[in-house]
C-alpha positions as CSV (number, residue, x, y, z in Angstrom):
1,X,93.1,87.0,98.1
2,X,96.6,85.8,98.4
3,X,98.6,87.0,101.7
4,X,101.3,88.9,100.8
5,X,104.7,87.7,101.9
6,X,108.2,89.9,102.1
7,X,110.3,89.3,99.0
8,X,113.8,90.6,98.2
9,X,112.6,92.8,95.5
10,X,113.2,95.9,97.3
11,X,116.9,95.1,98.2
12,X,117.6,93.9,94.4
13,X,116.5,97.2,93.0
14,X,118.9,99.2,95.4
15,X,121.8,96.3,94.1
16,X,120.7,97.2,90.5
17,X,121.5,100.7,91.3
18,X,125.0,100.1,92.6
19,X,124.0,100.4,96.4
20,X,125.3,96.7,97.6
21,X,125.3,97.4,101.5
22,X,121.1,97.6,102.2
23,X,119.7,97.2,105.6
24,X,115.8,97.2,106.9
25,X,114.8,99.0,109.9
26,X,111.6,98.4,111.9
27,X,110.7,99.2,115.5
28,X,108.4,97.7,118.1
29,X,106.8,98.9,121.0
30,X,105.2,102.2,119.8
31,X,101.5,101.4,122.1
32,X,102.7,99.7,125.3
33,X,102.4,101.6,128.5
34,X,105.5,100.6,130.1
35,X,109.2,99.5,128.7
36,X,111.4,101.1,126.1
37,X,110.6,101.6,122.4
38,X,112.6,99.0,120.4
39,X,114.3,99.2,117.0
40,X,116.4,96.6,115.0
41,X,118.5,97.4,112.0
42,X,119.7,94.2,109.7
43,X,121.5,93.6,106.6
44,X,121.1,90.5,105.2
45,X,123.4,88.2,103.4
46,X,122.0,87.3,100.0
47,X,123.7,84.4,100.2
48,X,122.4,83.4,103.4
49,X,118.8,84.5,103.7
50,X,117.0,82.3,106.9
51,X,113.7,80.1,105.2
52,X,110.5,81.5,107.0
53,X,111.0,85.5,107.5
54,X,107.7,86.9,107.5
55,X,106.3,90.0,109.6
56,X,106.8,89.4,113.6
57,X,103.2,89.1,114.3
58,X,102.4,86.6,111.9
59,X,105.0,84.2,113.6
60,X,105.1,82.4,116.7
61,X,107.0,83.2,119.9
62,X,109.2,79.9,119.5
63,X,109.6,80.6,115.7
64,X,110.7,84.1,116.1
65,X,113.4,83.2,118.5
66,X,114.7,80.7,116.2
67,X,115.0,83.2,113.3
68,X,116.0,85.7,115.3
69,X,119.2,83.5,116.4
70,X,119.8,82.5,112.6
71,X,119.8,85.8,111.9
72,X,122.6,87.2,114.3
73,X,124.7,84.3,113.1
74,X,124.5,85.1,109.4
75,X,123.6,88.9,108.9
76,X,125.1,92.2,109.9
77,X,122.3,92.8,112.9
78,X,122.2,96.0,115.8
79,X,119.6,96.3,118.0
80,X,118.5,99.8,119.8
81,X,116.0,101.6,122.1
82,X,114.7,104.9,123.3
83,X,114.0,105.0,127.2
84,X,110.8,105.3,129.0
85,X,112.2,109.0,129.7
86,X,113.0,109.8,126.2
87,X,109.5,108.6,125.1
88,X,108.0,111.0,127.9
89,X,110.3,113.8,126.7
90,X,110.1,113.7,122.8
91,X,106.8,112.1,122.4
92,X,106.6,108.2,121.4
93,X,107.1,109.0,117.4
94,X,110.1,110.8,117.5
95,X,111.5,108.3,120.1
96,X,110.5,105.4,117.7
97,X,112.7,107.8,115.0
98,X,115.6,107.8,117.5
99,X,115.7,104.1,118.2
100,X,115.6,103.2,114.3
101,X,118.5,106.0,113.8
102,X,120.8,104.1,116.8
103,X,120.0,101.0,115.2
104,X,121.3,101.9,111.7
105,X,124.2,103.6,112.5
106,X,125.2,100.7,115.3
107,X,125.7,98.5,112.0
108,X,129.1,97.3,111.3
109,X,129.3,98.6,108.0
110,X,127.5,101.7,107.2
111,X,124.6,100.8,105.0
112,X,124.4,102.9,101.5
113,X,120.4,102.3,101.2
114,X,118.1,101.6,104.1
115,X,114.4,100.4,103.7
116,X,112.0,101.8,106.7
117,X,109.0,100.3,108.0
118,X,106.2,103.1,107.6
119,X,105.9,106.0,106.0
120,X,108.0,108.2,108.0
121,X,112.0,108.6,107.6
122,X,114.1,109.0,110.8
123,X,115.7,112.7,109.9
124,X,119.2,111.3,109.9
125,X,118.3,108.8,107.1
126,X,116.9,111.1,104.6
127,X,118.5,111.2,101.5
128,X,119.7,107.6,101.5
129,X,116.4,105.7,103.2
130,X,113.0,104.7,101.8
131,X,109.6,104.3,103.7
132,X,107.8,101.5,102.9
133,X,104.2,101.1,104.0
134,X,103.8,97.8,105.9
135,X,107.0,96.9,105.2
136,X,107.7,94.2,107.5
137,X,105.1,91.7,104.8
138,X,107.0,93.3,101.7
139,X,110.8,93.3,102.4
140,X,112.9,90.5,103.9
141,X,115.1,92.8,105.3
142,X,112.5,94.6,107.4
143,X,111.0,91.5,108.3
144,X,114.1,90.1,109.7
145,X,114.5,93.7,111.7
146,X,110.9,93.2,113.0
147,X,111.8,89.4,114.5
148,X,114.8,90.7,116.0
149,X,113.3,93.8,117.9
150,X,110.2,92.1,118.9
151,X,112.0,88.9,120.0
152,X,114.3,91.2,122.0
153,X,111.9,93.6,123.5
154,X,109.7,90.5,124.4
155,X,112.3,89.1,126.3
156,X,113.0,92.1,128.1
157,X,109.4,92.3,129.2
158,X,109.7,89.1,130.6
159,X,112.7,90.1,132.7
160,X,111.2,93.3,133.8
161,X,108.3,91.3,135.1
162,X,110.2,89.1,137.6
163,X,111.3,92.7,139.1
164,X,108.1,94.0,139.0
165,X,105.4,91.1,139.1
166,X,101.7,91.6,139.0
167,X,101.2,93.8,135.9
168,X,101.7,90.8,133.4
169,X,104.4,92.1,131.4
170,X,105.5,88.5,130.3
171,X,102.3,87.9,128.4
172,X,101.1,91.7,127.7
173,X,104.7,93.0,126.9
174,X,103.8,96.2,128.4
175,X,100.6,96.9,126.3
176,X,97.4,98.3,128.1
177,X,95.5,94.7,129.1
178,X,92.7,94.8,131.4
179,X,95.5,92.8,133.6
180,X,97.6,95.8,133.0
181,X,95.2,98.3,133.5
182,X,93.9,96.6,136.8
183,X,97.3,96.2,138.4
184,X,98.3,100.2,137.4
185,X,95.2,100.6,139.6
186,X,96.2,98.4,142.7
187,X,99.9,98.5,142.5
188,X,100.5,101.9,140.9
189,X,102.9,103.2,138.6
190,X,106.6,101.8,138.2
191,X,109.6,103.6,136.8
192,X,109.1,101.5,133.5
193,X,105.9,103.5,132.8
194,X,105.4,105.8,130.3
195,X,104.1,108.8,132.1
196,X,102.9,110.4,129.1
197,X,100.8,108.0,128.0
198,X,97.0,108.8,129.0
199,X,96.2,105.7,131.6
200,X,99.5,106.1,133.5
201,X,99.3,109.9,133.6
202,X,95.4,109.7,135.0
203,X,96.9,107.2,137.6
204,X,99.7,109.5,138.6
205,X,97.0,112.7,138.5
206,X,94.7,110.6,140.9
207,X,97.6,110.4,143.3
208,X,98.4,113.7,143.2
209,X,95.0,115.0,144.2
210,X,95.0,112.4,147.0
211,X,98.0,113.7,148.3
212,X,97.2,117.4,148.1
C-alpha cells in the first residue's frame, strides 16, 4: 500500500465553491507532561508552495526547520498557544481547541474556509471549517501548519530546557520519557509542568503527603 502524502485537493474544492481564502490548522503538544499546547494556522499561496510538505512527524528536525522558514516567507502564518495554566484549568482537549482558534484568528486575512486536523472542530470555527482525520497526511495546508507548530514548540522546549536542566526537554519536548519521569521524581515539578496530568499530579500528591 502506497504511503499517503498530502495534496491540494481539499483546498481546490473550496476554491471551486468560491472560497479563495483557505487555511489549514493543526496543533502539537497534547501529550507532553510539560509545556504549552501549540497551534499553527497557515494559508498557502497556491503559486508558492514549498516542495516536500508532509506530516511533521515524518520529517527530520532539519527538514522541518527549513520548510518552516520557507512557509514564513511565502505564506500567511500565525502561531498561537494555550498555556500550561489553561491546560490545567479547562483540560487538554479544550486547550487544544483554544490554541487553534487563536492561531486562525491571528492570520493577516480571515480565512473563508478552515481545514482542521482531526475529528473535532473548535466552537468558534464551526460553520466555516472542515475536520479532516489524519489531515496532516492529506492536506498540504494542514501539513504546513503541523510543520510550523512542531518546529516552534520544539524550539521553545529547548529554550525551557536551558532554564530547567535535567528533564531532557531538549530531547523529549516535554513528553513522559523515562528520563523525564525519573527527573520528576528527583528534581520535582516545575512551573511548566501540567499539574492535571497524572504523573505530575502523583508527584505533587506524594509531596503533599510528605509535608503533612
